[in-house]
Backbone bond lengths (Angstrom), bond angles and torsions (degrees), N, CA, C in turn:
res aa  C-N    CA-C-N  psi(-1)  N-CA   C-N-CA  omega(-1)  CA-C   N-CA-C  phi
1 M - - - 1.393 - - 1.473 109.55 -
2 L 1.406 115.19 136.67 1.420 118.57 179.29 1.496 113.50 -81.15
3 T 1.384 116.29 143.23 1.441 116.24 -174.02 1.579 113.51 -125.67
4 E 1.366 113.10 -27.73 1.494 117.08 -173.80 1.576 104.94 -153.42
5 V 1.372 113.22 162.05 1.457 119.17 174.06 1.590 102.48 -139.68
6 H 1.273 114.70 139.01 1.531 120.81 177.64 1.554 104.81 -127.30
7 P 1.352 115.66 99.65 1.502 113.32 177.48 1.512 112.62 -65.66
8 K 1.344 112.11 151.48 1.414 122.25 176.32 1.513 108.24 -111.80
9 L 1.265 118.18 122.59 1.486 119.55 -173.19 1.577 105.16 -126.50
10 P 1.360 115.92 152.42 1.415 122.15 -176.34 1.545 106.44 -82.74
11 M 1.393 113.30 150.42 1.450 124.63 175.44 1.435 110.23 -142.41
12 R 1.344 116.63 142.25 1.454 120.57 177.59 1.542 114.05 -87.56
13 N 1.357 114.76 -35.47 1.407 121.25 -179.43 1.516 111.86 -138.26
14 K 1.303 114.55 114.19 1.476 122.84 -176.53 1.536 113.01 -52.53
15 A 1.401 116.40 -45.99 1.520 119.63 -177.95 1.525 110.54 -64.17
16 V 1.285 117.09 -38.78 1.495 122.39 -176.48 1.584 107.49 -69.01
17 T 1.294 115.47 -45.79 1.505 119.84 179.24 1.541 109.74 -62.51
18 K 1.308 116.14 -50.45 1.407 120.83 176.50 1.501 116.49 -52.56
19 E 1.293 113.50 -48.48 1.531 120.96 179.15 1.556 110.31 -62.03
20 F 1.325 117.78 -46.26 1.448 121.68 178.16 1.529 112.38 -55.32
21 Y 1.322 114.13 -58.60 1.423 119.92 -171.46 1.544 109.21 -68.15
22 I 1.338 120.66 -36.30 1.456 118.74 -179.44 1.515 110.30 -77.91
23 T 1.284 118.71 -50.84 1.460 122.89 -173.76 1.577 112.15 -71.32
24 K 1.336 115.31 -47.30 1.487 116.77 -176.01 1.483 114.50 -88.60
25 L 1.315 118.90 -35.79 1.456 121.85 -168.84 1.549 110.77 -103.38
26 G 1.305 118.70 -12.45 1.412 122.82 179.46 1.561 120.24 80.33
27 F 1.313 114.37 20.62 1.504 122.86 176.80 1.523 105.58 -77.08
28 R 1.319 112.61 170.28 1.515 121.14 172.55 1.491 104.80 -140.22
29 Q 1.319 115.02 157.12 1.464 120.59 -178.70 1.540 108.40 -69.29
30 Y 1.277 113.28 141.92 1.496 120.82 -177.25 1.510 105.64 -91.92
31 G 1.296 118.53 122.24 1.426 120.32 177.19 1.536 114.36 80.63
32 N 1.285 120.28 178.37 1.418 121.49 -175.54 1.642 109.02 -116.85
33 L 1.230 119.24 4.64 1.422 123.65 -176.56 1.563 111.26 -98.46
34 E 1.310 119.17 137.08 1.443 122.76 176.08 1.590 105.60 -99.08
35 Y 1.279 113.51 137.11 1.484 122.65 175.99 1.497 109.51 -119.89
36 E 1.277 117.78 129.16 1.477 120.41 178.20 1.547 108.46 -63.51
37 G 1.368 115.77 126.31 1.390 120.62 172.07 1.593 113.10 78.39
38 Y 1.310 115.20 8.72 1.478 119.21 -173.55 1.508 107.00 -141.35
39 L 1.320 115.50 140.64 1.468 122.08 -178.65 1.531 111.65 -140.98
40 M 1.343 119.25 133.34 1.441 122.44 176.60 1.518 109.33 -123.40
41 L 1.317 115.87 127.70 1.444 120.40 -176.47 1.504 110.29 -130.40
42 E 1.310 120.74 153.04 1.384 123.49 -177.69 1.484 114.39 -143.53
43 K 1.330 119.90 149.68 1.399 122.91 176.79 1.627 104.42 -147.60
44 D 1.275 114.67 128.68 1.478 119.76 178.90 1.592 106.84 57.85
45 N 1.385 116.34 -119.47 1.430 122.05 -177.70 1.528 114.88 -104.18
46 I 1.359 117.40 20.51 1.442 117.31 -178.81 1.490 109.27 -127.60
47 S 1.354 116.91 160.56 1.432 119.35 169.84 1.552 107.03 -140.36
48 I 1.214 115.67 150.91 1.482 125.30 176.08 1.506 109.73 -125.98
49 H 1.326 118.73 136.66 1.433 122.28 -176.65 1.569 104.55 -114.30
50 F 1.297 116.31 145.32 1.471 123.67 -179.45 1.497 109.43 -125.58
51 F 1.311 115.12 138.20 1.531 120.73 175.48 1.487 104.99 -116.53
52 E 1.376 113.14 145.76 1.452 119.49 178.33 1.566 111.01 -71.86
53 Y 1.293 115.85 129.12 1.422 123.51 170.26 1.524 109.80 -139.11
54 K 1.320 114.96 85.72 1.484 121.49 -167.10 1.559 110.87 -64.57
55 N 1.317 116.87 -29.07 1.451 118.66 -178.63 1.516 115.22 -92.44
56 L 1.302 116.31 18.03 1.469 122.84 179.11 1.481 108.58 -66.94
57 V 1.305 117.03 129.16 1.469 124.86 171.95 1.627 106.69 -93.33
58 P 1.286 118.26 107.47 1.391 120.38 -171.15 1.573 111.60 -52.06
59 E 1.365 116.80 -43.37 1.440 117.91 -176.65 1.552 112.32 -68.32
60 E 1.308 117.25 -10.71 1.445 120.29 178.14 1.526 112.42 -107.19
61 N 1.331 117.79 8.82 1.486 123.01 -178.52 1.529 108.75 -86.80
62 Y 1.366 111.33 126.18 1.460 119.84 172.39 1.466 116.31 -104.08
63 G 1.375 118.54 17.98 1.441 120.92 179.00 1.552 111.35 -63.75
64 Q 1.306 114.67 134.41 1.503 120.70 -177.20 1.506 111.87 -145.09
65 A 1.277 112.79 149.84 1.514 116.80 172.76 1.589 103.78 -147.81
66 Y 1.391 112.08 137.51 1.447 119.34 174.94 1.482 105.84 -107.56
67 I 1.293 117.35 125.05 1.454 127.32 -174.88 1.508 109.81 -121.21
68 R 1.371 111.44 120.04 1.468 117.03 178.50 1.517 110.32 -85.86
69 T 1.308 118.86 148.90 1.429 124.82 177.35 1.493 110.42 -136.65
70 G 1.316 118.53 160.35 1.414 124.30 175.52 1.516 112.20 -97.18
71 D 1.327 118.27 -4.61 1.477 124.20 -178.84 1.522 110.30 -143.48
72 I 1.255 117.79 70.79 1.449 122.72 -178.63 1.536 113.97 -61.08
73 D 1.278 120.56 -35.83 1.437 125.64 -179.89 1.490 110.99 -69.64
74 G 1.393 115.72 -41.82 1.455 121.87 -177.24 1.578 109.09 -72.27
75 L 1.349 118.06 -34.96 1.464 121.76 178.28 1.505 107.97 -70.52
76 Y 1.333 116.50 -46.27 1.460 119.95 177.32 1.633 112.06 -54.66
77 T 1.292 114.69 -47.07 1.473 119.23 177.05 1.578 112.58 -63.47
78 F 1.301 117.24 -39.04 1.440 123.35 177.20 1.511 108.28 -61.34
79 F 1.293 120.21 -45.72 1.511 122.64 -178.82 1.529 108.42 -64.75
80 L 1.332 114.52 -43.39 1.471 117.37 -177.61 1.592 110.85 -59.35
81 D 1.386 111.16 -43.65 1.444 117.54 -179.24 1.511 112.00 -66.10
82 K 1.354 117.61 -25.21 1.426 120.55 177.04 1.581 111.90 -91.84
83 K 1.396 113.97 9.08 1.463 118.82 178.46 1.536 114.73 62.99
84 V 1.272 114.36 30.38 1.503 119.23 177.87 1.607 105.84 -80.61
85 A 1.277 113.77 128.81 1.454 120.95 179.00 1.481 109.78 -68.63
86 I 1.400 118.37 127.58 1.418 123.38 175.41 1.548 102.38 -87.01
87 H 1.385 114.40 139.73 1.484 119.45 178.47 1.598 106.98 -60.98
88 P 1.303 113.02 135.82 1.492 117.16 -178.40 1.524 113.23 -55.81
89 N 1.318 117.09 -30.59 1.452 120.10 178.98 1.545 112.51 -98.13
90 G 1.335 115.23 11.85 1.517 118.33 -171.03 1.576 108.77 -132.06
91 Q 1.366 117.93 36.43 1.414 116.01 176.61 1.586 110.20 -66.23
92 L 1.358 113.94 156.79 1.427 119.74 -179.42 1.598 110.57 -54.70
93 A 1.287 118.36 122.16 1.500 117.36 -176.60 1.580 104.93 -161.05
94 L 1.386 107.48 152.10 1.544 115.18 174.03 1.509 107.91 -83.62
95 K 1.273 117.83 127.99 1.435 128.49 -176.75 1.491 113.25 -91.92
96 P 1.340 120.65 149.72 1.487 118.30 177.74 1.492 117.37 -58.57
97 W 1.358 116.83 -19.24 1.430 123.79 -174.02 1.601 108.22 -88.88
98 G 1.346 119.49 8.16 1.460 121.60 172.83 1.528 112.84 90.12
99 Q 1.275 117.65 12.38 1.481 118.55 -178.87 1.533 105.27 -114.93
100 K 1.320 115.67 144.10 1.532 122.09 168.23 1.529 104.03 -102.76
101 E 1.415 112.42 124.44 1.517 117.18 -169.74 1.480 111.42 -141.15
102 F 1.319 112.64 159.16 1.467 121.71 165.43 1.460 110.62 -150.78
103 S 1.300 118.91 165.35 1.461 124.87 -171.39 1.493 114.82 -135.32
104 I 1.296 118.41 147.29 1.452 124.10 175.06 1.535 110.25 -131.02
105 L 1.323 118.18 162.45 1.438 123.41 168.36 1.631 110.92 -108.94
106 D 1.260 115.80 136.39 1.538 116.14 173.01 1.482 105.04 -81.01
107 P 1.337 116.73 -177.44 1.505 123.30 178.64 1.502 113.87 -62.32
108 D 1.312 117.18 -20.06 1.513 119.88 175.07 1.479 113.93 -102.56
109 Y 1.274 117.97 9.81 1.500 124.97 176.69 1.546 112.08 75.68
110 N 1.342 115.68 16.61 1.474 116.25 169.87 1.494 106.34 -65.85
111 L 1.303 115.64 126.63 1.505 122.96 178.11 1.481 112.33 -82.24
112 L 1.261 118.25 118.10 1.474 122.95 176.68 1.564 107.88 -110.64
113 T 1.321 111.78 120.52 1.529 114.85 -179.65 1.523 102.13 -114.57
114 F 1.380 114.56 135.73 1.371 121.29 178.56 1.499 110.14 -116.16
115 G 1.334 119.74 132.48 1.457 120.92 -172.75 1.518 112.26 -143.07
116 Q 1.353 114.35 150.85 1.466 121.37 177.23 1.531 105.84 -133.38
117 Q 1.306 114.33 128.23 1.438 120.97 172.83 1.515 113.92 -70.35
118 L 1.335 116.78 127.28 1.450 120.70 -177.93 1.482 112.97 -103.93
């Protein structure tokens, strides 16, 4: 039986990725070990892993993760307060499939969509 999923997304620069997710999104580093070219971050009940891909062209990156939340409005406000740019095509909205969602891009253009079932 499946119990969890931990997406692995590409990153060009570990320090930049770590700074963005910790400072802007409120994540923290998972564990106390450092791995060269690899980063594990967590927030609440989720974790995201990142692998180094120095030649990544951000505009050609199709990395994506869909993250469910129990408080979409609070998370949206938190990100706005932290000056996180909301994707121009991903403003907070109620979708026809019954989810309230919004999206952001990280520094490597990994698309993170946050949603709550209503």
